[in-house]
N, C-alpha and C positions, 0 to 999 in steps of 0.2 A: 531684601525681601527675604531671601533663604534662610537669614537668621531666624527669621520667624517663625520657620515653620516647623520647626516643633513645639511650640507652645500652641499652635494654632491645632495643632493634629492632638494634642492632650485636651485642650476644652472642648474638642470634638470629642473626645471620649468621655468625659463627662455627661455631654450633652445626651450620648448616644445613651450611655448609663443610664439616664434618665427617662427618655424614649422609650428600651427597651420592656423598663420594669411598669410603665403605661402601654405599651402594646401587648401585651403579654398578661397583662391585669384584664384588656378588649376581649380577651380572646375570652370566648365560652366553653371552649372544650378542657380548660382548667379550672381548678379550685382556688386559685388565686385571692381572692379577694378574702376567702372565707378562712385562709391560711395567715395573710395580712392579721385579720382581724385578730386571731388565736396564736401568731406566734409572730409578730412584727418582730420580735427582739432575735427569733433563730433568722428571718429572712434582711434584716440589717445587715447583720454576722456573715451568714451568706456571701449578700452582695458585696461589703466591705471587704472580703478574703479574695472574691471574683475579680474583683475591679484590681487591687491590687496584685494579684497572681499576672494580671493582664501587661499590668504596666512593668512590672519587673522581667517577664517575657519579651514583652516589646521592648525596653530599654537593650536587654542582653542582646537580643537579634536585630538591633539597629532600627527598629518601625518606627523611632520617633526622630530620625536624624534632619539635620538642618540643610543636609549632601543634600546633591541632586542622585536619584535613586533610577535605574533601569526599570522598568514594570514588569519585564520578566526576572529577572531576580531577586524583587521586594513581592512579587507574587510566591514564589519557591517559599521562599522567608515566612511570608503569611502563612501558608498551607504549613509549613512546621510549626510555627506559633500556634493557631488553630488547633492541631493535632496535641499539642501539651497541653493546653488550657482543656482542649476535650478530655483529657487522662483526671487534671485537677479535678473538673470538675463533675466525672464520673464516681471517683472517690468519696467528696463531698455526698453526694449522691447516696451513697452504698451506706456510707456513718448515719444520715438523719434519717434514715428507713423512713417509717412515716411522716416521720416529724414535715417532711415537705416532698409532695409528687416528684418522680422522675422525671415526669413529662414536664414538667415547669421547670424541672433546672436545665435541662435539654432545650427545650423552646426557647430556652432565657440567654443559656451559651449560641445558639442558631443563630439569635437576631442580631444579637450584641457582636460576632463575630462580624458577622455579614458588610455592619455598617460600619462597623470600624474597618474592614479590610477594603471596603467602596472607594471611603475615603481616602486612603492611603493612595490605593491605586491612580484617583482621580488626579488627586496632586500630583502623583509620577509624571501622571501621562501631561498635564499641563507645562510641569515645570522642565520634562525629558523636550519639548517640544519647542521651547524657544532656543537661542542657537549658544552653543556653551560661551564662557570668555576665553580670551585668543591667554595663549600662554609663552615663551621661550623659556629653555632653560640653556646656563649659561654654563659649559662644563664637556668634557671630551672622552672622561672613563666611559666604563663597563656601568656603575650606577648611574650617568648621565643617561646614556641609552635606553638602560632599563628603566629608567623613571619615562622618558620620553614615550619606550612603547605601551607601558603600561596607563599612560595618560590616553593613549591614542586608543587602547580598548574601553576607554571609559571609563576603566574602575574608578568608583567613586566621582564619577562625573564632574568632577573638579573645574577642569578646562580642556579646551583643546590645543596640543602641542601645534604650533604652524611652523616652528625652526629653531636654530640654534645660537649659540654664542660661544666663541670663542677666547681665548688670550692669544692664542698666536694659530696662523692658518696652519700651517702641518697636523697641528694639533687638531684642528677640528675636522681636515680630512680623514682624520684616521677613525673617524664614526663612522663610513660610511662603506660598502663597498668600493673597488677600485676602478668602476667602472660607470659610480654614482655619485661619485665625492664631484660636486659643483667648484668653479674656480674662485678662489673667494681674498680679498684685499682686505685691509686694514682700515678703520674707523675711528677717532680720534672720543675717548672716554666720556669726553662732554659731549659731542654729538651723541651717543648712544641712548641718551633717557629721551631724550627731543625723538629720536627717529621711533622709540619705538611707543610712544605718547602718539606718534600719527597715525600708526599703524589700526591704534585701537591695542595695545599690547594692554592686559587688565593684569598678568603675573610675571615675577620673574622668579623661576627658579634656580638657585646658586650650587652647582653638584660641582663644589674645588676642594682639592684639597687643602690647600691653602687660598680658605675665604678671609682669613686676615688680613692677606695685603692688601696695602693702601689704597690701588688704584682699586681695588672688588669693593671695599667698602666706600670710595668716594662714587661709582655707580647703583650701591644698593640707595646711598643718600639722595642720589639725586632721581633716582627711580620712585622713591617713597613722595617725594616731592612732587612731582608729575604723578602722582595720585594710583602707582602701580607698585601693587603686593608684590612685597619681597618675599621668599621665602629660603631657609638656610636648609640643605637636605646635607646628614652626615653619611660619610665613606664608611666607616667603621663594619663590619661582617655583624659584628656583637650584635648590631642593630636587629639585625633578620631575627634573633631565638633571642629576643629581649621584650619585656613589654616596657615602651619609654615612656617615661611622667616627666612633664615639666614643673618645676618647683622654681615657686619664686623664693630668693634669699637676702633679703633687703633689697631687691631691687635689680639682683644680679640671676636672671636664669639659668637653673641649672637644670641639666640632662639626665636624669636617672634611670639605668636600665637594668632593670628588674629578671633574670634570666634562671628559668627552669629549666634543666640539664634531665631531670626527671620527672615522674608524675607520680603526684603522689600514692599512699598505699590506699588510702580512701575510694581516689579516682581512678585507678586502677579497677578494685572491685566494683564502683560504678558500670566500667566500661564493661567488664566481663560481665555482668547480671546484663546488659541491656547488648551483648551480642547475642545472649544465648534467649534473651526472649524476642529478639526479633529473627536470630535465624532460624528457631527450633519452626515456628511457623512460615516463614519462607521457604526453607526447605524442603515440607510439606505442597507446598501449594507449586513450587517449581521442581518439582521430582517427576510429573507427566510429560512437565514440556521437556526437561533435560532426558526423558527418556526417550520421547518420539526422535530428538534432535538427535542421538548417539547411535540408534539404530539407523535413522538414515546416514549419517556420517562413517559408521561404519560399512555401508552398501557400498556408499561411491569411493571411499577412501579406504578400507580394511579395515580401520578403527575409531571406534567412536570417542575415545580419551585418550589422553596422554598427561605426563607429568614432566615438570621442568624441576629442578632444580635451584633453590632461592635461600636467600639468606633472612631469618629471620630477628627477634632480638640476642641482642649479643651474640649474633654473626651463627647462630644455631641452622643450621642446613637442613631442608626439609624438602619435603617431594610438593612441587605447586598443582593441582590439579585443574586441571581445564577440559574442554573439547576439544576435538582435532579439527579446527577449523581453519582455514587460513583464507584471507580474504587477497592476498599480495599475489597468490602464484598464478601464472597463466592456467588460462579456459578453467578458471573456479566456477562453479554451478551459481545460480542464482541463488538456492538455498542456501550453500554454506556461507555464499558473501553472507546473507542477512541475518544467518546465524553470528557471525564474527563480529560486522558489524555493532549488530543489536545488543553488543556484550551477554546473548545467552550464552556462548560459550566460555562465559567467568563464572558462569553460578555454579559447578561441579566446586568452586571456591569455599562455598559453605562448607563442604566437609571439613574443611583445614579450621572456617573458624569455630566449628562444635567441637574439633580437636585442640583448639586454643590456638594454635601455630597461625593464626592470622585474626584481625579483629573485622568488622564491616568499614570503619574507617581507620587510617592511618596512612604514614608511607609505604609507597608500592614497593611490593620486594624487589631488589636486582640478585642477578648473579654470583657464585661464590668468585669467576673472575673479573667482574666489575668492584666487589667488596675488597677482593686484595688488593687494590691500589688506591683507594680512599685513603687522603687525605685527613689528618688527623680533625678536621673540620667537618667532613663529610661521613667520620665513625659517627655523629652524630644522632645521625639515621638509625643505627642498631640501638640506641636508645628507648625504642618504642615497638609495639607489636606490630609488624606490618598490615596493612589494608585493601580490603578488597578496591574500596576508594579512598582518592587521598586529595589534599589540596593542590599540590604540583600536579595529580591527573586531571581538575577540572578545571588549571587554568592551561592546558594545551599539554603538558612534560608527556613526552613519549621517551620509547627507547633510544630514539635518537639524537636526544637531548643528551648534555653530559649533569653527573651527578649532580655537579656543584649550582646546575639551575634546579637541579629538584630541592636540594636540600634547601635552599633558600624560603621556597614554599614548604616545605615540610617541617621543620622546624618551625614553622607558628603554628602547630596545630595543638603541642603542649600547653601554648599561653591561653588557645581558646577553645578546651576541651569544656563539654556539658554536653548532657542527652543532645538538647536543645540544634547546639554546632551540628552533632553527629546528623541528626537528621535533616538538617538544613545541606549539606552535604551530598548525603544523599539523594536528594531530591534535585538539587542541581546536577547530577552528574545524571537522573534519570531524563529531566529537560534538554541537556546536551546530545546524549543518544539517541533521543527524538526528534531533535534541531538535524542532527547528521542524518538520519535516517530522510526527514520530508526534503531537506536541502540538496539544491543540486553538488553532484562533486567536481565542483569546480575549486579551484586558487583565488582566492580573495585576493586584494592586492590594494591596499587604501593608501591612497596620495594626498600629503600635507601641502598643499600651495607653495612656492617659495615665498618670503618675505621681500626681499630685494628686489624690489620693483623697480630696474635700472640703476640700481645701486648694486657696486660690488663688495658690499659687509660681507661678512661671512655669518650668514643666517640662511639659510637654506631651506629646501624641501627634506624631509623624512620620510621614507617608506618604510611602513609596517607591511609584515607579507601576515597573516593567520594563522596560526598553526593547525593543519588536519590532523582531525583525532580518527583517526583509523584504526587504533588497537587498544587496548586498555593499558600497557605501560609503558 
């Protein structure tokens, strides 16, 4: 069913395009019928450009994906896509001038976006209400655990991880903390596929350094014969900073990894223009909020602002500004806690953005002390201008997390850069802040029940603790 979702969505968009033209034509407040009679070529061209722009935007924002999508994440991307389409429509209305009334363009874009967004959200709600397929991870290393963590967070809505498989019980126990490791015994390879099929497992993720092992290949073949989808996950770190493309060479699958160590000059220029266009009005709007919060903090703490040394692009040290609010100290006031947890304390960093020391979106800057012990792999974070919002930050990475964990997220950013991506990341960050303010301040633990019902085979529960987002770093 899910393989057909993209075709259904694209077909609905075409239907909505026709419906929107008809609805706008019936609206008595516009002169569309007359415009159709006099400027049919212009109307057809504008509609074609608008729909082609929407198709490209929705493709890039993964709004036409066959994968299950979280309704909240989808809504954020829809808002970003609608914003970009609105900018394009405004440009079209400006250049056409009197040939096409702006009211017609605005009404058309509004109705079309509303119809397209409604259909996608309804499909996402319907698909997310169905139980996810069950999956098992074969592997014991850090990549295996990280894969399970991300799947447990429903990233991509691919499947629900319900257990682990391991070649050796001792290696399997290393996945868990000492007090969490279940007792594990061996099971013959011939019995594993049947064991998984009986429990409704639909996916097997093989995350092993030696996936070409005879026993592993035998297991993969048996699982495919049992109707279980088998996926191989490469171990190389290079995949975290590469755009992986699968190429068929005479029936042999070849994985190409196209790496981008720095952003192209035109991308840097576009990003700087984007920062200025957004940061300037945002600074004007937020100035009264910053002023009131700074006066309040000066009254209770004796100082309204504070600066911290951070490393920017190429390791250049700069002063990163923020309000003097700390939600972790004892006897913190409600006002100070709200300023910190709502990220109002980070608004002064807009000054760093205007100075060019930071960007709106990029890797969160770290202290010189931490940068000094960067590995060669982690130093790649310094190739890019640090940001107020970043991919690692939106995925729960904070100061307590290692630089290695953050790097694996942050180095994906240049592969995905475009203004639409930046807007989406900013909206995701705002949604996370809103959720943090509304949600109860409790630690959430998601337990995935064990598969080995009465069996002593090393497949057992996986514990995932969602990181609290208590600060910006």
